[in-house]
C-alpha positions in Angstrom: -19.4 -9.7 -107.8 -16.2 -8.1 -108.9 -15.2 -9.1 -112.2 -12.2 -11.7 -112.2 -8.8 -10.4 -114.0 -5.9 -12.0 -116.0 -3.6 -13.7 -113.2 -0.9 -11.5 -112.0 2.3 -12.6 -114.0 3.8 -13.8 -110.8 0.9 -16.3 -110.2 0.8 -17.4 -113.3 2.3 -20.7 -113.7 5.5 -21.4 -115.7 5.6 -23.6 -118.3 8.1 -23.7 -121.6 10.6 -21.1 -122.1 10.0 -18.7 -124.8 13.2 -18.0 -126.8 13.6 -14.6 -126.5 16.0 -11.8 -124.7 18.3 -13.3 -122.2 19.3 -15.8 -120.0 19.9 -16.0 -116.3 21.6 -18.0 -113.4 25.3 -18.7 -112.7 27.3 -21.3 -111.0 27.1 -21.9 -107.2 28.4 -24.6 -104.9 25.4 -27.0 -103.4 25.5 -26.6 -99.7 26.4 -29.7 -98.5 24.1 -30.4 -95.5 21.1 -28.9 -97.1 20.4 -31.1 -100.1 16.9 -31.2 -101.5 16.1 -34.8 -102.7 13.3 -35.3 -105.5 10.4 -37.9 -103.9 8.6 -37.8 -107.7 9.6 -38.0 -110.3 12.6 -40.8 -109.8 15.5 -40.5 -109.8 14.7 -36.7 -111.7 12.5 -34.8 -112.6 14.8 -32.8 -114.8 15.4 -32.3 -118.4 18.2 -34.8 -119.8 20.1 -33.8 -122.7 22.9 -36.4 -123.5 24.2 -39.9 -122.3 27.5 -41.8 -122.4 28.6 -45.3 -121.6 32.0 -46.1 -121.5 31.6 -50.1 -121.7 28.9 -50.8 -124.4 25.9 -50.1 -122.1 26.7 -52.0 -118.9 27.5 -48.2 -117.4 25.5 -45.1 -118.1 26.0 -41.5 -117.4 23.4 -39.1 -118.0 23.6 -35.2 -117.7 20.5 -32.7 -117.5 19.3 -29.5 -115.8 20.3 -28.5 -112.4 23.9 -29.6 -112.7 22.8 -33.0 -112.7 25.0 -36.4 -113.7 23.2 -39.5 -113.0 25.4 -42.7 -113.1 23.3 -45.9 -114.1 24.6 -49.4 -113.2 22.3 -52.0 -114.2 19.1 -50.8 -112.3 20.9 -48.5 -109.6 21.0 -44.7 -109.7 23.3 -42.4 -107.9 23.5 -38.8 -108.4 27.0 -37.5 -108.3 28.6 -34.6 -107.6 29.2 -31.9 -110.2 29.6 -28.8 -108.2 27.5 -27.0 -110.4 23.8 -26.3 -110.8 24.0 -25.0 -114.4 22.6 -26.9 -117.0 24.9 -29.9 -118.5 24.1 -30.5 -122.4 26.6 -32.8 -123.4 29.1 -35.8 -122.2 31.5 -37.7 -123.8 34.7 -39.8 -123.1 37.0 -42.4 -123.7 36.7 -44.7 -120.8 35.2 -45.0 -117.4 38.0 -42.8 -115.9 38.4 -40.4 -118.5 35.0 -38.2 -119.1 33.8 -34.9 -119.8 30.6 -33.2 -119.5 30.0 -29.5 -120.3 27.2 -27.1 -120.0 26.7 -23.8 -118.8 24.0 -20.8 -118.2 24.0 -17.0 -119.0 23.6 -14.3 -117.0 21.6 -11.7 -116.4 18.4 -9.2 -118.2 21.1 -6.8 -119.7 23.5 -9.5 -121.1 26.1 -7.6 -120.2 27.5 -9.3 -117.2 30.3 -12.8 -117.9 28.2 -15.8 -119.2 29.3 -19.0 -117.2 31.2 -21.7 -118.7 31.0 -25.6 -117.3 33.6 -27.8 -118.9 34.2 -30.8 -116.0 36.8 -33.6 -116.3 35.9 -36.9 -114.2 38.9 -39.2 -113.6 37.0 -42.1 -112.3 36.8 -40.3 -108.9 35.4 -37.0 -108.7 34.1 -34.4 -111.4 36.6 -31.1 -111.4 36.1 -27.8 -113.2 38.5 -26.6 -115.7 39.6 -22.9 -117.1 36.7 -22.2 -119.6 38.1 -20.2 -123.2 38.0 -16.3 -123.3 36.2 -15.2 -126.1 36.3 -11.3 -127.1 36.8 -9.2 -123.8 34.5 -11.4 -121.7 36.4 -14.5 -119.3 34.4 -17.3 -118.2 31.8 -16.7 -121.4 28.9 -19.0 -122.7 27.2 -22.3 -122.4 28.7 -25.2 -123.6 26.5 -27.3 -126.3 28.5 -30.6 -126.9 32.0 -32.6 -126.3 33.3 -35.1 -128.0 36.7 -36.8 -126.8 38.9 -39.2 -128.9 40.7 -42.1 -128.4 43.8 -40.4 -127.3 41.7 -38.5 -124.9 42.1 -35.4 -126.6 38.4 -33.3 -125.9 37.0 -30.6 -128.3 34.1 -28.8 -127.3 31.5 -26.0 -129.4 29.0 -23.5 -128.2 26.4 -21.7 -129.9 28.1 -17.9 -128.8 30.9 -18.1 -131.3 31.8 -20.2 -134.8 34.5 -21.9 -133.7 35.1 -25.0 -131.6 37.6 -25.3 -128.8 39.9 -27.6 -127.5 41.6 -28.9 -124.4 45.3 -27.7 -124.0 46.6 -30.3 -121.5 49.7 -28.3 -121.1 48.3 -25.1 -119.8 45.3 -27.0 -118.6 42.7 -24.7 -120.3 40.5 -24.4 -123.2 41.3 -22.8 -126.4 39.5 -21.6 -129.5 41.0 -23.2 -133.0 41.0 -21.6 -136.4 38.4 -22.0 -138.7 38.9 -21.4 -142.4 35.7 -19.9 -144.2 36.1 -20.3 -148.3 34.3 -17.9 -150.4 30.8 -18.0 -150.7 30.5 -19.1 -147.0 29.6 -17.0 -144.1 30.6 -16.9 -140.4 27.7 -15.8 -138.9 26.7 -19.4 -137.6 26.6 -21.2 -134.3 27.7 -24.6 -133.5 25.3 -27.2 -131.3 27.0 -30.5 -131.7 30.1 -32.6 -133.0 31.4 -36.2 -133.5 34.6 -37.5 -134.6 36.6 -40.7 -135.8 40.2 -39.3 -135.0 41.9 -36.0 -133.8 42.4 -35.5 -138.0 38.7 -36.1 -138.6 36.0 -34.3 -136.8 32.6 -32.9 -138.2 30.5 -30.1 -136.0 27.6 -28.6 -137.2 24.8 -25.7 -136.4 22.5 -22.8 -137.6 22.2 -22.1 -141.3 23.0 -25.5 -142.3 26.6 -25.5 -141.5 29.0 -28.2 -141.3 32.8 -28.0 -140.3 35.6 -30.6 -140.6 38.4 -30.5 -138.9 42.0 -32.2 -140.1 45.1 -32.2 -138.4 45.5 -28.5 -138.1 42.5 -26.5 -138.7 38.3 -26.9 -138.9 37.0 -25.7 -142.3 33.8 -24.8 -143.5 32.6 -27.6 -145.8 29.2 -26.9 -146.2 26.2 -24.3 -145.9 23.0 -24.7 -146.8 21.1 -21.5 -145.9 22.4 -18.1 -146.6 23.4 -15.5 -143.8 20.3 -14.1 -142.2 19.6 -13.0 -138.9 17.4 -15.8 -138.3 18.3 -19.5 -139.2 15.7 -21.8 -140.3 18.1 -24.7 -141.0 19.4 -25.6 -137.6 21.4 -28.7 -137.5 21.5 -30.3 -134.1 23.3 -33.6 -134.5 26.2 -35.4 -136.1 27.4 -39.0 -136.2 28.3 -42.1 -138.1 28.9 -45.5 -138.0 32.4 -45.0 -139.6 34.4 -42.1 -141.0 32.9 -42.9 -144.9 29.3 -42.6 -143.2 28.5 -39.3 -141.9 25.2 -38.0 -141.1 24.1 -34.3 -140.0 20.4 -33.8 -139.0 18.6 -31.2 -137.6 15.2 -29.4 -136.6 12.2 -30.1 -139.1 13.7 -33.3 -140.1 16.2 -32.8 -142.7 18.9 -35.4 -142.8 22.0 -34.9 -144.8 24.9 -38.1 -146.1 28.6 -37.1 -146.6 29.1 -38.6 -150.4 31.1 -41.3 -150.6 34.9 -41.1 -150.8 35.9 -39.6 -154.4 32.7 -37.1 -154.5 32.9 -33.9 -153.2 30.0 -32.4 -150.3 27.1 -33.5 -148.9 23.8 -34.6 -150.0 20.3 -34.2 -148.8 18.8 -37.6 -148.1 15.8 -36.8 -146.1 14.1 -33.6 -147.0 13.1 -31.6 -144.7 9.3 -31.8 -144.0 9.3 -27.8 -143.2 7.2 -27.2 -140.0 6.2 -30.7 -139.9 9.5 -32.9 -139.3 11.2 -35.2 -136.9 13.0 -32.5 -135.2 16.1 -34.6 -134.9 18.1 -34.3 -131.7 20.3 -37.2 -131.6 21.0 -40.5 -133.5 22.9 -43.7 -133.1 23.1 -46.9 -135.1 24.9 -50.1 -135.9 25.6 -49.2 -139.9 25.3 -46.9 -142.7 21.8 -48.5 -143.3 20.8 -48.4 -139.8 20.6 -45.4 -137.9 17.7 -44.2 -135.5 17.1 -41.1 -134.5 14.9 -39.5 -131.6 13.9 -35.9 -131.1 11.4 -33.3 -129.7 7.8 -33.8 -129.8 7.9 -38.0 -129.6 9.9 -38.1 -133.0 11.8 -41.6 -133.4 12.4 -42.4 -136.9 14.7 -45.0 -138.4 17.0 -44.6 -141.8 17.5 -48.0 -143.6 19.4 -46.3 -146.5 16.5 -45.2 -148.8 16.1 -42.0 -150.0 13.5 -39.8 -148.4 12.4 -42.6 -146.2 12.1 -42.5 -142.4 10.6 -45.4 -140.9 8.2 -43.6 -138.1 8.0 -45.2 -134.6 7.3 -41.6 -133.4 5.5 -41.5 -129.4 2.1 -40.9 -129.6 2.4 -39.0 -126.4 4.8 -36.1 -127.7 7.4 -36.9 -125.1 10.7 -35.2 -126.3 14.0 -37.0 -126.2 17.3 -35.3 -126.4 19.7 -38.6 -126.7 20.3 -42.0 -127.6 22.9 -44.3 -126.6 23.6 -47.9 -127.3 22.9 -50.1 -124.3 24.4 -53.4 -125.3 23.0 -56.7 -127.6 21.7 -54.3 -130.1 19.5 -52.0 -127.8 19.7 -48.1 -127.2 18.8 -46.4 -124.0 16.6 -43.0 -124.8 16.9 -40.3 -122.2 14.4 -37.0 -122.6 12.3 -34.2 -121.1 11.2 -34.4 -117.8 13.3 -37.0 -116.4 12.3 -39.6 -119.1 14.8 -42.8 -119.4 14.0 -45.9 -121.4 15.2 -48.9 -123.1 14.3 -49.6 -126.6 14.5 -53.0 -128.5 14.7 -52.4 -132.5 13.8 -55.7 -133.5 10.6 -55.2 -131.8 10.1 -51.7 -131.8 9.5 -51.8 -128.3 10.3 -49.1 -125.3 10.3 -50.0 -121.4 10.1 -47.1 -118.9 13.3 -47.0 -116.9 11.9 -44.0 -114.8 9.0 -43.7 -112.4 6.9 -40.7 -113.6 5.0 -38.8 -111.0 1.3 -40.7 -110.2 -0.2 -37.1 -110.3 1.7 -34.7 -112.9 -0.3 -31.7 -112.1 1.4 -28.3 -111.3 1.2 -28.0 -107.6 0.3 -24.8 -106.2 1.5 -25.4 -102.6 1.5 -28.1 -99.8 1.3 -28.3 -95.9 1.9 -30.6 -93.4 -1.1 -31.0 -90.8 0.4 -34.6 -89.9 0.7 -35.7 -93.0 1.7 -34.0 -96.3 -0.9 -32.4 -98.1 -0.6 -30.9 -101.8 -3.0 -28.4 -103.6 -3.0 -28.3 -107.2 -2.7 -25.4 -109.1 -5.8 -26.3 -110.9 -8.7 -27.9 -109.1 -10.6 -30.5 -110.2 -13.9 -31.6 -108.7 -13.3 -35.6 -108.7 -10.0 -35.1 -107.1 -9.8 -31.9 -105.1 -7.0 -32.2 -102.9 -4.2 -35.0 -102.5 -2.1 -36.1 -99.3 1.3 -38.1 -99.7 0.7 -41.8 -98.6 3.5 -44.3 -98.9 4.7 -42.7 -102.5 1.0 -42.7 -103.3 -1.3 -40.2 -104.0 -4.6 -40.2 -102.5 -7.4 -37.9 -103.6 -10.0 -35.7 -101.3 -12.7 -34.6 -103.3 -13.5 -31.0 -101.9 -17.7 -30.7 -101.6 -19.3 -27.8 -103.5 -16.8 -27.8 -106.1 -19.0 -28.6 -109.4 -16.6 -27.8 -112.1 -12.8 -26.9 -111.9 -11.3 -24.3 -110.0 -7.8 -22.2 -110.0 -6.3 -22.2 -106.7 -5.6 -19.0 -104.6 -4.2 -20.6 -101.5 -4.2 -23.5 -99.3 -3.3 -23.1 -95.5 -3.6 -26.2 -92.8 -3.0 -25.1 -89.5 -4.0 -28.8 -88.3 -6.5 -31.4 -90.1 -9.5 -29.9 -88.6 -8.6 -26.1 -89.5 -7.8 -26.0 -93.1 -8.6 -23.2 -95.7 -8.9 -23.5 -99.4 -9.5 -20.4 -101.9 -10.3 -20.7 -105.6 -11.5 -19.1 -108.5 -14.5 -21.1 -109.3 -14.4 -21.1 -112.7 -18.2 -22.1 -113.4 -20.0 -19.5 -110.8 -17.2 -17.0 -112.0 -16.3 -16.0 -108.3 -13.8 -16.6 -105.9 -14.8 -19.3 -103.2 -13.2 -19.9 -99.9 -13.8 -22.9 -97.8 -13.2 -24.4 -94.8 -12.6 -28.0 -93.6 -12.8 -29.3 -90.2 -11.6 -33.1 -90.5 -15.2 -34.8 -92.1 -16.6 -32.1 -94.3 -16.0 -28.6 -96.0 -18.4 -25.9 -96.0 -18.3 -22.1 -97.3 -16.9 -19.6 -94.9 -18.2 -16.0 -95.7 -16.7 -13.0 -94.0 -18.4 -11.7 -91.2 -20.3 -8.6 -91.7 -19.8 -8.9 -95.5 -21.9 -10.7 -98.7 -19.4 -13.3 -99.2 -16.2 -11.3 -100.3 -13.6 -14.3 -101.1 -9.9 -14.5 -100.0 -6.6 -14.7 -101.1 -4.8 -15.9 -98.2 -5.0 -16.6 -94.4 -3.0 -16.5 -91.1 -3.5 -17.8 -87.7 -2.4 -15.4 -85.0 -0.8 -16.2 -81.6 -4.4 -15.9 -79.7 -6.4 -18.2 -82.3 -8.0 -15.5 -84.5 -7.7 -15.2 -88.4 -6.3 -12.5 -90.8 -7.2 -12.6 -94.2 -6.6 -10.9 -97.3 -9.9 -10.2 -99.0 -10.0 -10.5 -102.6 -11.0 -7.8 -105.3 -10.0 -8.2 -108.9 -7.1 -10.8 -107.9 -5.5 -8.5 -105.2 -6.0 -8.8 -101.3 -6.9 -6.2 -98.3 -5.7 -7.5 -94.9 -8.5 -7.8 -92.5 -8.6 -9.1 -89.0 -11.6 -11.1 -88.4 -14.1 -10.5 -85.9 -17.2 -11.9 -84.7 -19.1 -9.0 -86.3 -17.5 -7.0 -88.6 -13.7 -7.1 -90.0 -11.1 -4.8 -88.9 -9.6 -3.9 -92.3 -7.1 -2.1 -93.8 -8.4 1.1 -94.4 -8.2 3.2 -97.8 -11.0 1.2 -99.8 -9.9 0.1 -103.2 -6.6 1.5 -102.6 -5.8 -1.1 -99.9 -6.4 -3.8 -102.3 -2.9 -4.1 -103.0 -1.4 -7.4 -101.1 -0.4 -10.6 -101.9 0.6 -13.0 -99.0 0.2 -13.3 -94.8 2.3 -14.6 -92.4 1.8 -14.8 -88.3 4.3 -14.4 -85.9 4.3 -15.8 -82.5 4.1 -12.6 -81.0 0.8 -11.6 -82.1 2.3 -9.7 -85.1 0.6 -10.4 -89.1 2.3 -9.2 -92.0 0.8 -8.5 -95.3 3.2 -8.0 -97.9 2.1 -6.6 -102.0 2.8 -4.1 -104.1 5.7 -2.1 -104.6 6.9 -3.3 -101.9 4.0 -2.2 -99.4 3.7 -4.1 -95.7 1.1 -3.7 -94.0 1.5 -4.9 -89.6 -1.3 -5.5 -87.8 -0.1 -4.9 -84.2 -2.1 -4.4 -80.8 -5.5 -4.3 -82.6 -4.5 -1.8 -85.3 -3.1 -1.4 -88.9 0.1 0.5 -89.7 1.7 0.5 -93.3 5.3 1.0 -94.6 7.1 0.6 -97.8 10.5 -1.9 -98.0 13.0 -1.3 -99.9 14.0 2.2 -102.3 13.2 0.2 -105.1 9.3 -0.4 -105.7 9.9 -4.3 -106.0 6.5 -6.5 -105.2 6.7 -8.6 -102.5 5.2 -11.8 -103.4 5.8 -13.8 -100.1 6.4 -13.7 -96.3 6.9 -15.8 -93.3 7.5 -15.5 -89.8 9.3 -17.1 -86.6 10.0 -15.9 -83.1 12.2 -12.7 -83.5 12.6 -12.8 -87.4 10.2 -12.2 -90.6 11.5 -12.6 -94.2 9.7 -10.8 -97.1 10.6 -11.9 -100.9 9.5 -10.6 -104.4 10.2 -9.6 -107.9 13.7 -9.2 -109.1 15.1 -11.7 -106.4 14.4 -9.1 -103.7 14.7 -10.2 -100.1 14.4 -8.7 -96.8 13.9 -9.4 -93.2 13.0 -7.7 -89.8 13.8 -8.3 -86.2 11.7 -6.2 -84.5 8.7 -6.3 -87.3 9.1 -2.5 -88.4 12.8 -1.7 -89.4 13.5 -4.2 -92.3 17.0 -4.8 -93.9 18.3 -6.4 -97.4 19.1 -10.3 -96.9 22.4 -10.5 -97.4 24.0 -12.6 -99.8 21.0 -12.6 -102.1 21.8 -10.4 -105.2 19.0 -7.9 -106.5 18.8 -8.3 -110.3 17.0 -5.8 -112.6 15.9 -7.4 -116.3 15.9 -4.7 -119.4 13.1 -3.7 -119.8 12.7 -3.8 -116.0 8.5 -4.1 -116.4 9.4 -8.1 -117.1 11.2 -9.2 -114.3 13.8 -11.6 -115.2 13.3 -13.5 -111.4 10.8 -13.8 -108.8 10.3 -15.4 -105.7 7.3 -17.6 -105.2 7.1 -18.7 -102.0 8.9 -18.9 -98.6 8.5 -20.8 -95.3 9.9 -21.1 -92.1 11.6 -24.6 -91.1 12.4 -24.5 -87.6 15.2 -23.1 -85.8 15.1 -19.6 -87.4 15.7 -21.2 -90.6 13.9 -20.0 -93.8 13.5 -21.5 -97.2 12.2 -19.3 -100.1 11.7 -20.7 -103.8 12.5 -18.4 -107.1 11.5 -18.9 -110.2 13.0 -17.4 -113.5 10.4 -15.9 -116.1 9.4 -17.6 -119.0 9.7 -14.2 -121.0 13.5 -15.0 -121.5 15.3 -17.6 -123.1 16.0 -20.7 -120.7 13.7 -19.4 -118.3 10.8 -21.3 -116.2 13.1 -22.6 -113.8 13.1 -23.4 -110.1 15.9 -22.4 -107.4 16.0 -22.9 -103.5 17.4 -20.4 -101.2 18.3 -21.2 -97.6 18.1 -18.1 -95.5 19.3 -18.0 -91.6 20.2 -14.9 -89.3 19.5 -12.0 -92.1 22.0 -14.0 -94.8 20.6 -16.0 -97.7 22.6 -18.7 -99.6 21.6 -20.0 -103.0 21.5 -24.0 -102.4 20.2 -25.7 -105.4 18.4 -24.9 -108.6 18.2 -24.6 -112.3 15.7 -27.3 -112.2 13.5 -27.9 -115.2 10.5 -27.5 -113.3 9.6 -23.9 -111.8 8.7 -24.3 -108.3 5.1 -22.6 -106.9 4.9 -23.4 -103.0 6.7 -24.4 -99.8 5.8 -25.7 -96.3 7.8 -27.4 -93.4 7.2 -29.5 -90.6 9.5 -29.0 -87.5 8.4 -32.2 -86.1 9.4 -34.1 -89.4 12.7 -31.7 -89.8 11.6 -31.6 -93.2 11.0 -28.8 -95.6 8.8 -29.3 -99.1 8.6 -27.6 -102.4 6.1 -28.6 -105.0 5.5 -27.2 -108.4 5.0 -28.0 -111.7 5.3 -31.4 -113.8 4.3 -33.0 -110.2 7.9 -32.3 -109.0 8.1 -32.6 -104.8 11.0 -31.9 -103.5 12.2 -32.6 -99.7 14.9 -32.0 -97.6 14.4 -35.3 -95.5 13.3 -38.3 -97.7 13.0 -39.8 -94.5 9.9 -38.0 -92.8 7.5 -40.0 -91.2 4.7 -40.1 -93.8 1.9 -40.2 -91.2 2.5 -39.1 -87.7 1.7 -42.2 -85.2 -1.9 -41.4 -83.5 -3.4 -39.8 -86.7 -6.2 -41.1 -88.2 -5.8 -43.1 -91.5 -6.3 -41.1 -94.9 -9.7 -42.5 -95.8 -11.2 -41.1 -92.4 -10.1 -37.3 -93.9 -11.6 -37.5 -97.5 -13.3 -34.2 -96.6 -16.6 -35.2 -98.0 -19.7 -33.8 -96.7 -21.9 -36.6 -95.2 
């Protein structure tokens, strides 16, 4: 049995971004008729970064990844149209009809294209984009980290790409950089994370190197700096707030907390000391007074300041869930919001939290899905006790797979009907790829005719009812048409094991796509090979419909063919190469045909880049593609569609399930109940 190698990079699940190199994305207008709805978690699975209430907690606005703006009124959530898919990091206002939300995303692997800024204003009816500031020679430059709005309606914002805050110029309808005075002994290579104020002439901003700025009536001044000038800052201040102009606090990574000295004194004092690499990592704070401040942060940090030096009461969440923001909820209570859609109410008097969101019942990363009469979900990591799942009225019904003694890594799951299911996985216990077929009541091992039992990476069912598979060798596949005795495989020995995915067309063609843009075509009982594209991009997924085949791959490459042999680039989808090109900036993971010539493709940004690990959804029709939604916190690993349900489904990390039709019929009338399809051996 061949040795199982490490997963190819495009098959490795995407989780947390590594803060190196550069970022990706860009703004896009969500397509109105092709919106995707998140089935789970609810109301969102995106990371949430900031919140604002104009009325003491009755109404709550929350911003997050994917251009998300949630409006909460009582127990009802609605998603507002922001006009962007870029992450939104800050929100502030002075009333329900005067609110600012800010954010943005950067550009490319070479970091030479303009970085997109997002500064949105809400007038009580709609969110409107405003003209961002210009920095250096780049227009529309960089993500905005935070915003604060004074009682006069004047808005101020900060970015970690500049040492100067920006101010909204209402007369010119644009944002402009303000002046900063840097006294002797202070340096200018800091970046700004957050700001808060009490009046237009009394505002504080904080950032890297333990830097604190203060704005008077005319200018900003660096008033404190607790770290020398180095390329790397270990004293990052991430939040600043105070119950009054005389009681101002600044906190940040590793739990350090500074307090403005009383009037008549000079400077700031450290009131809680750091705990280097073991602190609370404060992200936000709120409270009722100088001796009653609550902090939330990364890794489940929830701390309380009662005025005692070097003492923060610990109310940390043992589950380690990150909370990025805290907002007063009225009656002395608070709202928390954080990663993966976490929303909570918090009662300080009892130190109890109540979840206001609904996490997924199963938060495993999904590999893919299929809809043979109902929605089936295949986890990336198989567990013998649960196996596959079906979606049943919002509940998850497990379907154990017989013969799986321990755990496995899913290669592929295909379901042509409930009586014709294929599951291929790497069995950790046996150290080999195993392929099983399900007939609706049981699973049995499947072995390629004429072979000793090599596993498969993918399978396609032809128009005549026969099968083509990718025989697995060291994590790569060889296309083989299955016969009754011996398969007809693409010749070439080990050199033919270069393929990742299959798709069958209604006319009988089967396409396999793989390394270096290779495409193998099964037509009229014979194999032929071609190379698609001039750049050698690996192709990772393919889907077919009548008169159209679409293949997608790394660097955002996408191609289509009408006759099955002549390939052209998909218009509207930009190929983008990182520097160095050996680590792709982005890559397509899946594609499906949803009916009527409409294809959906899922793309992820690479975790090797800052702010990577995000998922995007593209619509492709007639050889042209458009980015519909994206910058989702959770990457997307698989797609499927049901023409009878007018629904496409996208699944990915953290248990997320998206659909184009939230009203799909969860069980088609006349099909057996899920408990009859447990797929257990009798």
